[in-house]
N, C-alpha and C positions, 0 to 999 in steps of 0.2 A: 157362703160365709168364708172368710179368710181364716186360714189356720195361723195361730200365733206361735212364734218360735220360742222354745225354751232358752233362756239366757245361758250363755256359756261362762264357764269359770275364767276369769281374767288370767289366772296363773297358767291355765292350759293353752289359751290362745295367745299369750304374750311371750312365749319363749321360756316359760318356767322349766319345762322339761330339759331344755338344752343347758340351762344353768345347773340343774340337778345332775345331769350327766357329766358335766365338767368337774363337779365336786367329787363324784364317785370315781372318775378316772384319776383325779389327782390323789385320792386316797390310795388307790391301787398302786400307783407309781411310788408313793411314799413307802408303802409296805414292801414293794419289791426292792427298793433301794436299801432299806434297812434289813432285808433278809427275813422278814417276818411273813408267815403264811397268811394270806387273806382269808377271811371267813367264806365258806362255801367254795373254796378254790382247792380242787383235788390235786395233791402232789404225792407221788410215790417215793 
């Protein structure tokens, strides 16, 4: 008997993670340029 594959999420296989990463990076750059501390970003 052949094993059937579980279908993958199209967001995961279609580059959705890269799109999300670009949004997160853009948010951090905007926060750095405005001088605001990013959440979960430790600064002394």
